C-alpha positions in Angstrom: -14.9 -33.2 -27.5 -11.4 -32.0 -26.7 -10.0 -28.6 -27.5 -7.2 -26.2 -26.3 -8.8 -23.3 -24.5 -5.6 -21.3 -24.0 -1.8 -21.8 -24.3 0.6 -19.8 -22.2 4.3 -19.1 -21.9 6.5 -17.3 -19.4 9.4 -15.1 -20.6 12.8 -14.8 -19.0 14.8 -11.6 -19.4 18.5 -11.1 -18.9 20.4 -8.2 -20.4 23.5 -7.6 -18.3 25.7 -10.7 -17.9 28.0 -11.5 -14.9 31.1 -10.4 -16.8 29.6 -6.9 -17.5 28.7 -7.6 -21.1 25.2 -6.9 -22.4 22.8 -8.0 -25.1 22.7 -4.8 -27.2 19.4 -5.7 -28.8 17.6 -5.8 -25.4 19.4 -2.9 -23.7 16.9 -0.2 -22.6 17.5 3.5 -23.5 19.4 4.9 -20.6 21.9 7.8 -20.6 25.3 7.5 -19.0 24.0 9.8 -16.3 21.1 7.5 -15.5 23.3 4.5 -15.4 25.6 6.2 -12.9 22.6 7.2 -10.9 21.5 3.6 -10.8 24.9 2.5 -9.6 25.0 5.2 -6.9 21.6 4.1 -5.6 22.7 0.5 -5.4 26.0 1.3 -3.6 24.1 3.5 -1.2 21.7 0.7 -0.5 24.6 -1.7 0.3 26.4 0.8 2.5 23.2 1.7 4.3 22.5 -2.0 4.8 25.9 -2.5 6.5 25.2 0.5 8.7 21.9 -0.9 9.8 23.6 -4.2 10.7 26.2 -2.4 12.8 23.5 -0.4 14.6 21.5 -3.6 15.3 24.6 -5.3 16.7 25.1 -2.3 19.0 21.5 -2.5 20.2 20.5 0.8 18.7 17.9 -0.6 16.4 15.8 -3.8 16.5 15.6 -6.8 14.2 16.4 -5.9 10.6 16.2 -7.7 7.3 19.2 -7.1 5.1 19.0 -6.5 1.4 22.6 -7.3 0.4 22.6 -8.9 -3.0 19.1 -7.7 -4.0 20.0 -4.1 -4.8 19.3 -4.4 -8.5 15.7 -5.7 -7.9 14.8 -2.8 -5.6 16.6 0.0 -7.4 16.0 -1.1 -11.0 12.2 -1.4 -10.4 11.9 1.9 -8.5 13.9 3.6 -11.3 11.1 2.8 -13.7 8.5 4.9 -11.8 7.4 8.5 -12.1 7.4 10.9 -9.1 3.6 10.7 -8.5 3.6 6.9 -8.5 3.3 5.0 -5.2 5.2 2.1 -3.7 4.1 -0.5 -1.1 7.3 -2.0 0.3 7.8 -5.0 2.6 10.7 -5.1 5.0 13.6 -5.6 2.5 13.2 -2.6 0.2 15.5 0.1 1.7 17.1 0.6 -1.8 13.7 1.4 -3.3 12.7 3.7 -0.4 16.0 5.6 -0.5 15.8 6.1 -4.2 12.2 7.3 -3.9 13.4 10.0 -1.4 12.7 8.6 2.1 15.5 10.0 4.3 17.9 7.5 5.7 17.4 8.7 9.3 13.7 8.0 8.9 14.3 4.3 8.0 16.8 4.0 10.9 14.1 5.4 13.2 11.5 2.8 12.0 13.9 -0.1 12.7 14.7 1.7 16.0 11.1 1.4 17.3 10.1 4.9 16.2 7.1 4.7 13.9 7.3 8.5 13.3 10.1 7.7 10.8 7.6 6.1 8.5 6.2 9.5 7.6 7.9 11.8 5.2 6.7 14.8 3.2 6.4 14.3 -0.6 7.4 10.7 -0.6 4.8 8.4 -2.1 5.5 5.3 -0.1 3.3 3.2 2.2 4.8 2.1 5.5 7.0 -1.0 5.5 4.9 -4.1 5.9 6.3 -6.6 8.4 3.4 -9.1 8.1 4.0 -11.1 5.0 1.7 -10.2 2.0 -0.9 -8.3 3.9 0.1 -5.0 2.2 -0.6 -6.4 -1.3 -4.3 -6.0 -0.7 -3.8 -2.4 0.3 -1.8 -1.8 -2.9 -4.5 -3.2 -5.1 -7.2 -1.3 -3.2 -5.2 1.9 -3.8 -4.8 1.0 -7.5 -8.6 0.4 -7.8 -9.2 3.8 -6.2 -6.9 5.4 -8.7 -8.9 3.9 -11.5 -12.2 5.2 -10.1 -10.7 8.7 -9.8 -9.0 8.5 -13.2 -5.7 9.1 -11.4 -2.9 7.8 -13.7 -0.6 6.7 -10.9 1.2 3.3 -11.1 1.3 1.3 -7.9 4.4 -0.9 -7.3 4.1 -3.6 -4.6 7.1 -5.5 -3.3 7.2 -8.9 -1.6 9.3 -12.0 -1.3 8.8 -15.5 -2.7 7.4 -16.6 0.7 4.5 -14.2 0.2 3.2 -16.2 -2.8 2.3 -18.9 -0.3 -0.1 -16.6 1.6 -3.8 -16.2 0.8 -3.4 -12.4 0.8 -1.2 -12.7 -2.3 -3.8 -14.7 -4.3 -6.7 -12.5 -3.2 -4.7 -9.4 -4.3 -3.8 -10.9 -7.6 -7.3 -11.9 -8.3 -8.7 -8.5 -7.5 -6.0 -6.8 -9.5 -6.9 -8.9 -12.5 -10.6 -8.5 -12.2 -10.5 -4.8 -11.7 -7.6 -4.1 -14.0 -5.7 -2.3 -11.2 -2.6 -0.4 -12.3 -0.3 -2.5 -10.0 3.2 -3.8 -10.8 3.9 -6.7 -8.4 7.6 -7.1 -7.7 8.4 -10.5 -6.3 11.9 -10.6 -5.0 12.5 -14.4 -5.3 15.6 -14.7 -3.1 15.2 -18.5 -2.9 14.1 -18.8 0.7 11.1 -17.9 2.8 13.1 -17.8 6.0 14.5 -21.4 5.9 12.0 -22.8 3.4 13.5 -23.2 -0.1 11.5 -22.0 -3.0 11.1 -25.5 -4.5 9.3 -26.7 -1.4 6.8 -23.8 -1.6 5.2 -24.5 -4.9 5.3 -27.1 -7.7 5.3 -24.3 -10.3 8.4 -23.9 -12.5 8.4 -20.2 -11.8 6.5 -17.7 -9.6 5.9 -15.5 -12.6 3.5 -18.0 -14.1 1.1 -17.5 -11.1 -0.1 -14.3 -12.9 -1.5 -16.4 -15.7 -4.3 -17.9 -13.5 -5.4 -14.3 -12.7 -5.6 -13.1 -16.3 -2.5 -10.9 -16.7 1.2 -11.1 -17.7 4.0 -12.5 -15.6 7.7 -12.4 -16.4 10.8 -13.7 -14.7 13.9 -11.6 -14.9 17.5 -11.9 -13.7 17.0 -10.1 -10.4 20.8 -9.3 -10.2 20.6 -7.6 -13.6 19.5 -4.0 -13.0 18.9 -3.4 -16.7 16.6 -6.3 -17.0 14.7 -5.4 -13.9 14.4 -1.8 -15.1 13.3 -2.8 -18.6 10.6 -5.2 -17.4 9.4 -2.7 -14.7 9.3 0.2 -17.3 7.2 -1.9 -19.7 4.8 -3.0 -16.8 4.5 0.6 -15.5 3.8 2.0 -19.0 1.1 -0.6 -19.6 -0.5 0.0 -16.2 -0.6 3.8 -16.9 -2.3 3.1 -20.3 -5.0 1.1 -18.6 -3.7 -2.3 -19.6 -3.8 -3.6 -16.0 -1.3 -5.4 -13.7 1.9 -7.3 -14.2 3.8 -9.7 -12.0 7.6 -9.5 -12.2 9.6 -12.3 -10.6 13.1 -11.0 -9.8 15.2 -14.2 -9.6 17.9 -13.2 -7.0 19.5 -14.5 -3.8 19.5 -13.4 -0.2 23.2 -13.2 0.7 22.6 -12.4 4.3 20.5 -14.2 6.9 16.7 -13.8 6.6 16.9 -11.3 9.5 19.3 -10.7 12.3 17.4 -13.3 14.3 18.2 -16.0 11.8 21.2 -18.3 11.1 21.1 -19.3 7.4 24.1 -21.6 7.8 21.7 -24.2 9.3 19.8 -24.6 6.0 22.0 -23.6 3.1 25.6 -24.5 2.0 28.6 -22.2 1.8 29.2 -23.5 -1.7 25.7 -22.2 -2.8 26.3 -18.9 -1.1 29.7 -18.4 -2.8 28.3 -19.2 -6.2 25.7 -16.5 -5.8 28.2 -14.0 -4.6 29.8 -14.3 -8.0 26.6 -12.9 -9.5 26.7 -9.8 -7.3 24.5 -7.0 -8.9 26.8 -4.1 -7.9 30.0 -5.8 -9.2 28.2 -6.7 -12.4 27.1 -3.1 -13.1 30.5 -1.7 -12.2 32.2 -4.1 -14.7 29.9 -2.8 -17.4 30.6 0.8 -16.6 34.3 0.2 -16.5 34.2 -1.4 -20.0 32.3 1.6 -21.3 34.8 4.0 -19.7 32.1 5.4 -17.5 33.8 4.5 -14.2 37.2 4.0 -12.6 38.8 3.3 -9.2 39.1 7.0 -8.4 35.4 7.5 -9.1 34.7 4.4 -6.9 36.7 5.7 -3.9 35.1 9.1 -4.1 31.6 7.7 -4.2 32.1 5.2 -1.4 33.6 7.9 0.9 30.8 10.4 0.1 28.1 7.8 0.7 29.6 6.4 3.9 29.8 10.0 5.3 26.2 10.7 4.5 25.1 7.4 6.0 27.0 8.0 9.2 25.5 11.5 9.5 22.0 10.1 9.0 22.6 7.5 11.8 23.8 10.3 14.1 20.8 12.3 13.3 18.4 9.4 13.9 20.1 8.5 17.3 19.9 12.1 18.5 16.1 12.5 18.0 14.1 12.3 21.3 12.6 8.9 21.7 8.8 8.6 21.5 6.7 8.2 24.6 6.1 4.6 25.6 2.4 5.4 25.7 2.4 6.0 21.9 2.5 2.3 21.4 -1.0 2.1 22.8 -2.5 5.5 21.9 -1.5 4.9 18.3 -4.0 2.0 17.8 -7.3 3.7 18.0 -8.8 7.2 18.3 -9.5 6.4 22.0 -7.8 3.7 24.0 -9.9 0.7 24.9 -10.0 -0.6 28.4 -7.8 -3.5 27.4 -5.1 -1.3 26.0 -5.3 0.9 29.2 -4.7 -2.2 31.3 -1.8 -3.4 29.1 -0.2 0.1 29.3 -0.4 0.0 33.1 1.1 -3.4 33.2 4.0 -2.3 31.0 4.6 0.8 33.2 4.7 -1.4 36.3 7.1 -3.9 34.6 9.4 -1.0 33.6 9.5 0.3 37.2 10.4 -3.2 38.3 13.2 -3.5 35.8 14.6 -0.1 36.7 
């Protein structure tokens, strides 16, 4: 006997087109003030990204992962959350962290080898996860705990396309589905896991469809369309809050910069491809829409850019002026009491620093 057990489909959502026009029927309810707020958050993310790169080139911070071109994915999704909700970022979500209220100088300190910057009062954000996909299990665990406590928080977990090739991703997805965890998975599919193109990572037509195997909804959105990202994230957050479980949102976008400042993307992708994606820039797209609606003009743009550049520069000065942490903190931070092995490593480091001096 043969029969069809289930049939599935994966939706794709785009609202804001590259020329700034929209699909009126799909447009979410947003006020002019909210749209301007979205734009400001995206421009801030871009300016802040450029400042981080300058600081890295000066040797003031360590390796960074730029988010240029992915601002709509980070900001649009974070915009859908409520204050008490919680985010679990990876290393390319400065836009989401800034919008959620993490001070700029804190983020600079984290990239500048000062873990104290990861802590901020009244900001519901887990620390940035550098290991790929490991934080997804933490996010799901937190979501399961919220269910047990009847705490109506929504958990939003960010990761890249490369994370979907890690076992932690699949374990997190399975637990989220089985335990109906209120988690919104935001996959920033920027086409490359370092140098590995998406099509070589999986045979699947989309990453969104991976949710199907774990019993919940997956949707692919134009990741450079802030309205589509927001709309999908808002629906997913509302469903999670009502006890309807997790959602996987694949934000189809592109990594304009190198993977990190330790990478050279010109070795594995073409200039033609890069230029084609630059035409889809999420900030340019939203600005065109706002100009068409008479919400924005060149004077507004100049004023905003100057205001944000000044605030970013002040934040960098503040971060650089803070007294650096003690070198021993690297070792003391690991456990309540240092192990003999850590004590030995600390002594070795101190000796090497004396030698270099």
